[in-house]
C-alpha positions in Angstrom: 169.6 209.7 127.2 170.9 208.0 124.1 174.6 207.3 124.6 177.1 207.8 122.0 178.0 204.7 120.0 181.1 203.2 121.4 183.5 200.6 120.1 181.8 197.8 118.2 183.2 194.3 117.9 182.8 193.0 114.4 184.5 189.8 113.3 188.3 190.4 113.5 190.1 190.7 110.2 193.9 190.7 109.7 195.4 194.0 108.7 197.5 194.1 105.6 200.7 196.1 105.5 198.9 198.8 103.6 196.3 199.0 106.3 198.8 199.1 109.1 200.8 201.8 107.3 197.8 204.0 106.8 196.5 203.6 110.4 197.6 205.4 113.5 199.6 204.2 115.4 203.2 203.4 114.5 203.4 199.7 115.2 207.2 199.5 115.1 207.4 202.2 117.8 204.6 200.4 119.8 206.7 197.2 119.7 209.7 199.2 121.1 207.4 200.4 124.0 206.1 196.8 124.6 209.2 194.6 124.0 207.7 191.5 125.6 205.2 191.3 122.6 206.2 189.9 119.3 203.6 191.8 117.2 203.5 188.8 114.8 199.8 189.4 114.3 197.7 192.5 114.6 194.0 192.1 114.2 191.4 194.9 114.0 188.6 194.3 116.5 186.5 197.4 115.9 186.2 201.1 115.7 183.8 203.5 117.4 183.2 207.2 117.5 186.0 207.7 120.1 188.5 204.9 119.6 190.0 202.2 117.5 190.7 198.7 118.9 193.2 196.0 117.9 194.4 192.7 119.4 198.1 192.0 119.3 199.5 188.4 119.2 196.1 187.1 120.4 197.1 188.4 123.8 196.5 192.1 124.5 193.8 194.4 123.2 195.1 197.9 122.5 192.6 200.8 122.5 193.6 204.0 120.8 191.6 207.2 121.6 191.0 209.3 118.5 191.3 212.6 120.3 192.9 213.8 123.5 189.5 214.7 125.0 188.4 211.0 124.6 190.7 210.1 127.5 188.1 211.4 129.9 185.7 208.6 128.9 188.5 206.0 128.7 190.0 206.8 132.1 186.5 206.8 133.6 185.9 203.3 132.1 189.2 202.0 133.4 188.5 203.2 136.9 185.0 201.8 136.9 186.1 198.4 135.7 188.7 198.1 138.4 186.1 198.7 141.0 183.3 196.5 139.6 185.2 193.4 138.2 184.9 191.3 141.4 181.2 192.0 141.7 180.1 190.8 138.3 179.3 187.2 137.1 180.9 187.8 133.7 184.4 188.6 132.8 185.1 192.3 131.9 188.2 194.0 130.6 190.9 194.8 133.2 193.4 197.3 131.8 197.0 196.6 132.6 198.6 199.5 130.6 197.6 203.1 130.4 199.9 205.2 128.3 198.7 208.8 127.7 201.9 210.0 126.1 203.4 207.8 123.4 205.5 208.2 120.3 203.5 205.3 118.8 200.1 207.1 118.8 199.3 210.8 118.9 196.7 210.2 121.7 198.3 207.4 123.5 196.7 204.0 124.3 195.5 201.6 126.9 195.6 197.8 126.9 194.0 194.8 128.6 194.3 191.0 128.2 192.3 189.7 125.3 188.9 188.2 126.2 188.4 185.5 123.7 184.9 185.0 122.4 182.4 185.7 119.7 179.7 188.4 119.5 176.5 187.0 121.1 174.1 185.3 118.8 170.9 183.6 119.9 169.0 182.8 116.7 170.9 179.5 116.3 170.6 178.4 119.9 168.3 175.7 121.0 165.7 176.5 123.7 167.9 175.3 126.6 171.0 177.3 125.5 168.8 180.4 124.7 167.3 180.3 128.2 170.8 179.9 129.7 172.0 182.9 127.7 169.0 185.0 128.9 169.7 184.0 132.5 173.4 184.9 132.2 172.6 188.4 130.8 169.9 188.9 133.4 172.2 187.9 136.2 174.9 190.3 134.8 172.3 193.2 134.7 171.1 192.5 138.3 174.7 192.5 139.6 175.6 195.7 137.6 172.4 197.6 138.6 172.8 196.7 142.3 176.5 197.7 142.4 177.4 200.8 144.4 180.7 202.2 143.2 183.2 203.7 145.6 182.6 207.5 146.0 185.6 208.5 143.9 184.3 206.4 141.0 180.6 207.1 141.5 181.2 210.9 141.2 182.9 210.4 137.8 179.9 208.6 136.2 177.7 210.9 134.1 174.3 211.7 135.5 171.7 213.8 133.7 168.2 215.0 134.4 166.1 212.4 132.4 163.2 214.8 131.8 165.4 217.6 130.5 167.1 215.1 128.2 163.7 213.8 126.9 162.5 217.4 126.4 165.7 218.2 124.4 165.3 215.1 122.2 161.7 216.0 121.5 162.5 219.6 120.6 165.4 218.5 118.3 163.3 215.8 116.7 160.5 218.2 115.9 163.0 220.6 114.4 165.5 218.3 112.6 163.9 214.9 112.1 160.2 215.2 111.6 160.4 217.5 108.6 162.3 214.7 106.8 159.7 212.0 107.6 156.5 211.0 105.9 153.5 212.6 107.6 152.3 209.3 109.2 155.8 208.5 110.5 156.2 212.1 111.8 152.9 211.8 113.6 153.9 208.5 115.1 157.2 209.9 116.3 155.5 212.9 117.9 153.0 210.7 119.7 155.7 208.4 121.1 157.9 211.2 122.3 154.9 213.2 123.7 153.5 210.2 125.5 156.9 209.4 127.1 157.1 212.9 128.5 153.5 212.8 129.7 153.9 209.6 131.6 155.2 210.4 135.2 156.2 206.8 135.8 158.9 207.0 133.1 160.9 209.4 135.4 160.1 207.7 138.8 163.1 205.3 138.7 166.0 205.0 141.1 169.1 205.7 139.1 171.5 202.7 138.8 174.8 202.1 137.1 174.2 201.3 133.5 176.3 199.6 130.9 174.3 201.7 128.4 175.6 199.9 125.2 174.8 196.2 125.8 174.6 195.2 122.2 175.4 191.9 120.6 179.0 193.0 119.9 179.6 193.7 123.6 178.4 190.4 125.0 180.9 187.5 124.3 180.1 183.8 124.0 182.2 180.7 123.9 180.7 177.4 123.0 177.2 179.0 123.1 177.7 180.2 126.7 177.9 183.9 127.7 181.3 184.5 129.3 182.1 188.3 129.1 180.8 191.8 128.7 183.0 194.5 127.1 183.1 198.2 126.2 181.9 200.1 129.2 182.7 203.5 127.7 179.1 204.7 128.1 178.8 203.7 131.8 176.6 206.2 133.6 173.8 206.7 136.2 170.4 206.2 134.7 167.1 204.3 134.2 167.7 200.5 134.6 165.2 199.9 131.8 167.6 201.5 129.3 170.0 198.5 129.5 167.4 196.3 127.7 167.3 198.6 124.6 170.0 196.9 122.5 168.7 193.5 123.5 165.5 194.6 121.8 167.3 196.0 118.8 169.7 193.2 118.2 167.7 190.1 119.4 164.1 191.1 119.2 161.3 191.8 121.7 160.9 188.1 122.8 164.5 187.7 124.0 164.6 191.2 125.6 161.5 190.4 127.6 162.8 186.9 128.5 165.9 188.6 130.0 163.7 191.1 131.7 161.5 188.4 133.3 164.6 186.6 134.6 166.0 189.9 135.8 162.9 190.3 137.9 161.2 193.2 136.1 157.8 193.9 137.6 156.1 195.7 134.7 156.8 194.2 131.2 154.0 196.2 129.6 155.6 199.5 130.7 159.0 198.2 129.7 157.7 197.4 126.2 156.6 201.0 125.7 159.8 202.5 127.1 162.0 200.3 125.0 160.1 201.4 121.9 160.9 205.0 122.9 164.5 204.3 123.8 165.0 202.5 120.5 163.6 205.5 118.6 165.7 207.9 120.5 168.8 205.8 119.9 168.4 206.1 116.2 167.6 209.8 116.4 170.7 210.4 118.5 172.9 208.7 116.0 171.4 210.9 113.2 171.6 214.2 115.2 175.0 213.7 116.8 176.8 211.5 114.3 178.0 214.2 111.9 181.8 214.0 111.8 181.8 211.1 114.2 179.6 208.3 113.0 181.3 205.5 111.0 180.5 204.8 107.4 176.9 203.5 107.1 175.8 204.2 110.7 173.6 207.1 109.9 172.0 205.3 107.0 171.3 202.3 109.3 169.9 204.6 111.9 167.4 206.1 109.3 166.5 202.6 108.2 165.9 201.4 111.8 163.9 204.6 112.6 161.6 204.0 109.7 161.1 200.3 110.7 160.4 201.3 114.3 157.9 203.9 113.3 156.0 201.5 111.0 155.9 198.6 113.4 
């Protein structure tokens, strides 16, 4: 399953008055609802398909769902994080305010103490720090994948039949994507998707709890050390190998496989093939499901990445 793109964490940029006026929510009303905050600074942290995120006074992160139905995902994330925080080696958001009905925002908001850090970057790290970063991510994934949520939380996490999902992606790709590709690229896409479906081992995994969006924007570093993981909006039951997908896309195959070795993965050859499939399907999912939701430039980037993956 290719999860929906959730909140990304680009470099924060201060909002001008014009920006604040044009945005939901009403910041003056929000200050009335949170009188202990000064609202001297409001920084935009990111926007995803389902929410916008800001940090106020360098203290609290406010997350604003875009539509009422997006509360299902957010409330699930909040409940999961409360249950898992003490079991993980990295810091994770801990929501302290949940306001579903507010005069400040049409769909309410939730807030958690700001986790300071920068989006993960490994290209500038020396060998020692790069290895330490890989070990930190591997330890995080081992802890997450071995975590057994309490029943009331476990039952809320999405769980789909992986073969049916793969078959649906194959059908939609043949119908909606391949006609738009060069013949050689379409042939490669067909081969990759067919081979994934024909390999029984791809579906012989024990489902675990996935972060499912472990991209560079969602792994935070301070002084070249990994300190936190954020944005668990896509948390679900699934194939543990999927959680290496964004490590491949954002940091390259070598780093993804280094994390996998430290994680204790037993079949890197199989993982390499599966990650190629997952990476393709992630781009296809953005293209197929992004209409009306994807942010500016996301669909174009997905097409660009898709072409790159098919030609490499």
